[in-house]
C-alpha positions, 0 to 999 in steps of 0.5 A: 525590212526589204533589204534583209529579205534581199540579203537573205535571197542573195545568200540563198542563191549563193548557197545553192550555187556552192552546192551545185559547184561542189556536186559538179566537181564530185561528178567530174572526179567520178567521171574521170575514174569511170572513164578511166575504167571504161577505157582500160583494156588488156594489152595482151595475154601477158597483162595480168593487172587489167582486171584489178586496174579496171575494178579499182578505177570503177570502185573509186568512181563509185566511192566518189559518187556515194559522196555525191549522193550524200551531198545531193540528198542533203541539198534536195531535202533542204530544197536547195536543188531539184530531184533531177540532180540524182540523175548524174549520180545514178548514171555514173554509179550504174556505169561503174557497177556494170564496168566492175562486173564486166571487167576484162579478164587477162 
């Protein structure tokens, strides 16, 4: 009986680690998009695509963070992860939204 409990505990830890790894991967991808949006700037008065590029990158980052939000909500509601896992989602999503609103104009 004790061996079954140990196997269940190990399986639970593995599932928690998998959830965490998937969420960290999603945050890394979203972080790439948001960082690209933050680092994109106009190269001159002739650069007409800068606003679209910034909004596209920020939008992709926001889309990935919405997927991460769904995964975080599922993991927190099942008790696999703690509530502080919402912090990276909130930080990256807020940064993407602010960058979308304040995109540079050509």
